[in-house]
N, C-alpha and C positions, 0 to 999 in steps of 0.2 A: 486320563483323556486318551482316546484312540487317535494317534497321530500318524500321518503319512510320513514317509522318509523325507529327508531334506533333499532339495534340488541338488543334483550331482555337481553341476558347475555353478559356483557362487556368482551372484550378481556383483557388479562393481558397487552398486548403490541400491539401497532399499529405502524408499521415502514413505514416512508415515504422515498422511494428511494430503488430500488432493484438492485443497483450496487453490486460490490464485497463486500463492507461492509454491506450493508443492507441485502443482501441475506444470508451472513454468520451469521449475528445476528439473523435473522429469524430462521435459522436451529438450531443454538445453543440454542435459547430460546425454540423452539418447542421440541427439543430432551430432554430438561431439564424439560418438563412438563408445560411450560408457553404457554397459548393459545395466538396465534399471528396472526395478519393480516399484510400482506406485500403489499404495494401499490406502483405502478409506472405508469407513464404516457405512457411508451413505451411498446409495446407488448414484453413479455419476450422472445419469440422465436427469436426476432430480435437481442437480445444481444449476441447470440451465433454465429452469422455470423462472418467470418473472417474480413469482411470489416467494422464491427462495431467498432473494437478497435484493433489497430496493436501492442499494447504494451504487454510486458511480466511483470510478477511480481516476485520479489524476496521473497521467502517464507523462513523466518528464521527457524532455528532448532526448537525453541520452538513453533512457529506457526504451523510447521508440526506436532508437538505432538497434538495440538488442532484438526487439520484436522483428524489425526488418531483416536482421542477419539470420534469424531463425525462420524466415518465410511466413511470418504471421501477419505482417502489417497490411498487406494488400487486402486481406479479408476484413481487417478491423477498420481500415481507413474510412469506408462509407458511414460508419457509425461513430466516428471520432470527431469531436468538435475542437478546433484549434483554440488554444489560449493565447491571444495576441497581446493583451494588456492585463495588468493586475492593479486594482485600486484598493488601497487600505486606508481606513478611517476609523476614528473613535466615534462613539455614539452614546447617548444617554438613554434613560428609561423610555423616552418617547420614540426611540428609534431613529431620530434625526441625526444625520452624520455631521461631524464637526466640519467647518469650512477649511480646516487644516488637514491635509491628507498626504499620502504617498502614492505616486503613480509610476508603475513600471511599464515600459514599452518594449516589446520583444526586439525591436530594431536596435536597441541600445547595446545588445551583446554581440552584434555583428559588425564587421568592417565594411560590409556592403548592405546598407539598409534595404535596398531593393530586393535582395534575395534572402533576407533574414528568415530563419525558421521560427515557427511559433515556440513559445516557452514550454509548451506541453499540449496535451490533448485530454479532454474529458470523455471517458468511455463508460457505458453502463456495464456493470459487472457481469450481467447475463451474456452480453456479447463476448466479453473476454473469456468467460468459461466455455462458451460454445466453440469459439475458435481454437482454444487450447485443446479441448477434448477431441475435436475433429482431427487435429494434427497428431495428437498422441495415438489415436486409433490406427493411424497409418504409419507409425514409426516402428520399424522392426526391432529396434534395440530396447523398446519399452514394453513391459507387460503391465496391464491394468488389472488390479486385484480389488474388485469392489462389487457388491458390498461384502466386506470382511473386516475383522477387527484384530488388532494385535493384543494378545493376552499375556505374552511373555517375551522378553528379549534376552539374548545370551551374547555377551561381548567379551572376547578374550584377546590376548596379545596378537594372535595371528588371523583371527576370523571372527565374524559375528553372525548372528542369526535371529530371526523373529519367528515366533509361533503364533499362528492365527486361530481365531475362534473356530474356523472350519476344520482345524486339525492340521492344516498345511504348515510345513516348516520351510522357511526361505533362508537359504544361506547367502551371505553377502560379505563384502569386504568393509562396508561402511553403512551405518544407519543414519539417516537424516530425519530430524523431527521438524516438520512444517505444520504442526498441529495448531498453531496459534498460541495465544497467551497462557492458556490453561491446560495444555496437553499433559498427559501423564508421563510421557517418555522422559522429559527433563526432570521431573520430580523423582521418578524411579531411579534415575542415574545419580541422585543426590546433589544435583546442581541447584543451588539456591538462587533467589532473585530478589532484587530490590523492587518493591511493589507498593503502590498506594493509590487510593481512590481519589479522583478529582471532585467527588460529590457533584458530578455533572452528568447529564444525559444528552446525547446527540439525537435530535429529532431529524429524521431524514425523509424527504419527500420531493416530488417533482412539482414545479410551479409553471403555469401558463401565464404569459404576459403579453400585453398588446404590442409593445415595441420590440424590435430585434435587439439582442444583447451585443451584437457586433464583436463577439469573441472576447468580451471583457469579463474577467472574473473579479468579483468584489468580495471584500471581507470587512464587515463592520464589527468592531469590538464593542459589544453591549456589556452592561454590568454583570450579566449572568454568564457570559462567555461569547465566543465569536459566532457571528452569523454569516455564513459563507454562501454566496450566490455564484454558482459555477455554470458556465455556458454549455448547453447541450445542443445536439443536432435538432432541427425542427421535427415535430411529430408527424405521424402519417397523414394528418389532415392539414399540414402546413403550420401547426401551432408553434409559436415561439416558446421554447422551453428552457428552464434552468433547473439544475439540481441544487437542492437546499440542504445544507448541514447546519442546523440550528441548535446551538449548545446553550443549555440552561441549567441552573441549579436543579438538583434532583427533585426537590419538593415542588418547585414550580413546574418543571417539565411533566411530572406525573399529573398535575392538575390540568395542564394544557392538553395532554393526550386524552383526557376524559371529557373534554369539551365537545358539544355538538358541532356540526359542520359550520353553522353560521357564526358561533362564538369563536371557534378556532380561526375562521377566516378573518375576523376582526383583529385578533391578536397578531396573526401572521402578517396581514397587510400593513399594520402599524410598524412592524419591525422591518419589513421589506422596503417600504417607501414607495414613491410614485415615479421614480426615474425611468421606469420602463412602462409607464402607463398603468392601466388596470391590471391587477394580478390576482390569481386565485390558485390554491392547491389543486392538484389533479391526481386522483388515484389515492392509494392507501398511504398511511403514515407508518414509518418504522422507527424504532428507538433502540439505542445502544448505550449502555452505561460506559463511562469513560474511566480508564484506569491506566496508569503507567506500570509496565512490567519490564525490567531489564535484568537479564540473566547475569549471574556473577562471572560466568565464563561461557564460551560458545562451544567448547569441545570437551570430550571425555574419551575414554578408550573406545575406539571404533564408533564414535557418536559425534554428530555435528548438529548445531541448531542454526536454522535460517529463518529469516522473516520475523514475524511476531513471536515465534517461539524464543527468539533471542532478544527482541526489543520491540515491545508494543508501546507506541508513543501516542501522544495527543494528536488529533487530526488538524490542529490549528494551522499547520503549514502545508498540509496535503502531501507530506513527503514519506509517510509510513511505508506505502507499497514500494516506492522507489528505493528506499533503503534495502528492502528485501530483494529487489531486482539486482542491486549491486552485490549483495551477499551471494546470490545465485551465480552471477557472472564470475566472481572471484573464486567460489568453490569449484565450479566446473573447470576453470582454467588451471587451478593447482592440481586437480585430479587428472586432467588431460596431460599436463606436463609430466606428472609422475608416471602415468601409464606409458607415455612415449619413451621415457627413459628406463622403463623396466623396473620402476620403483613401486612401492606399496601405495595404492591409491587411498587406502584408509589408514595408513600408518601415522605415527605421532608426528613425524617431520612434516608430512603433507598437511595435516590438520593445524599444526602450529603456524604454518605459513598463512593459511586462511585466517586464523584468529588474529594474527598480527596485522594482516592487511585490512581487516574490517573494523578493528577495535576503535581507532581514532575517529573515523567517519561516524560510526554509530554513537559513540559517546558524545560527540559534539552535537549531533542532532537531538539526542535524548535531552541533553542539558538545555539546548536552545528552545525546544518546544515547551519544555516544562517552565522555563523562565518567562517566555512570552505569555503563556496562559496565566501565570500568577501575576504578571505585571499588568495585563490588560483586562482580566476578568474581575473587575471591581469598579466601584463608583466613588473612589476617594478623590475629592475635587483637586487638591494640590497635585496628586499623581496624574490625574487626567490632563492637567495643564502641561506638566512635564512631557507626557506622552505625545500630546498634540504638537508641542514645540519640536520634539525629537523627530516625528514623522515629517513635519514641514522642513526641518533642517536637512534631512537626508534627501528630500525631494528636490532641494536646490543644488545638490552636488552631483553632477553627471557621473563622476568616477565611482561614487558610492552606489548609485543606482545600477550601474553596469556590474559592479561587484556582486550585488544581491541578485540580479537577474541571472548571472552565470551560475551562482549557487543554486537558484531555483531550477535551472535547466540541467543541473548535475555535471557541469563542466569543470569542476574544481576537484583537485586531488589526483591520486594515482588510480587511473581508471583501467579496469580489466578490458581485455580485447573485445568481448562481446558488447560492452558499453560503448566502445569506440566504433562498433558496427563491423567488427572483424571476427572471424572464427578462430578459436584458440587452437 
């Protein structure tokens, strides 16, 4: 292969994958003074098209503080719908929710209910991508390299490099994989992963409904998996909208996706219920097979994994992206600290600090989401009775509700500076 010479001055960080995690890592690193190259095989402009990704993302309260610290939130806020309450209930095949439920109110986590912040916000992925890419284009410390593809990586004790399909060689002190659950960088490094299929598919769509959602997110646990109703901003014509993440067994989901519009509407409305008046799907349906992937380790020589490349979890709690945001904040902080002290930003000590910082938080969320899905995605009557009783019991204890609300907001644990709304 005819290759251009390596860049003379190595980057501090070269990121493979410009999705939501990779783009945010590039911006956080660049805004902190770390020279960064961001590489993706897809033209970046294509990622902002509505057809590219029909999903929404739940931005937890602490993740929003990071977006604000990086100057992103003012642009995102008009398209971000606050989550003020969360209602969790069990349901049978008919879609009817149990009278026993668990209700979280955002005011429970605050000492002053009148000024309480929302638990989080729902934002369409296309708006997230657009805001990130606009800021990246104006960040002098970040070079965007797309479309291009990594065909080879070289990682040694003192320096690393990646070779691109175009022939360019990028020298760097650290390579970060933000490629998602099935990126090649982790496999090429010989990092194994615990992985299994949930035999479930998430059907994702937008629903229009007659009544306003009032900022309430709902999750009904159906026998095939959770049915999440997530509040969105009103549509351009004033339509009340919610984002739907409808999890079903793979065989059933495939049959549902093949239904004509009228038949699909019947099945969808039965599961959605009538609490928001008449309801109907609006626009296309997307589908995503669900699988757990957790890397055996997050680091290797001059290599670090972030986001789904390290831990791809079930969407049952809506916390997958927020785990990645905390990865990003921790990695940028340890790298910034190392650079400030004249240490190696991609050295073993720096990476080990990152891995130790993130391991417990990630492991606990991987285990919790896996257990919740296994516990609730079935129709075993004795177990349903126990689940309903457990939800009702927690609902009667304010201290427990406050504990879970704080977890959902990301307020528990050793938080990096960016997660606290500060620059590292």
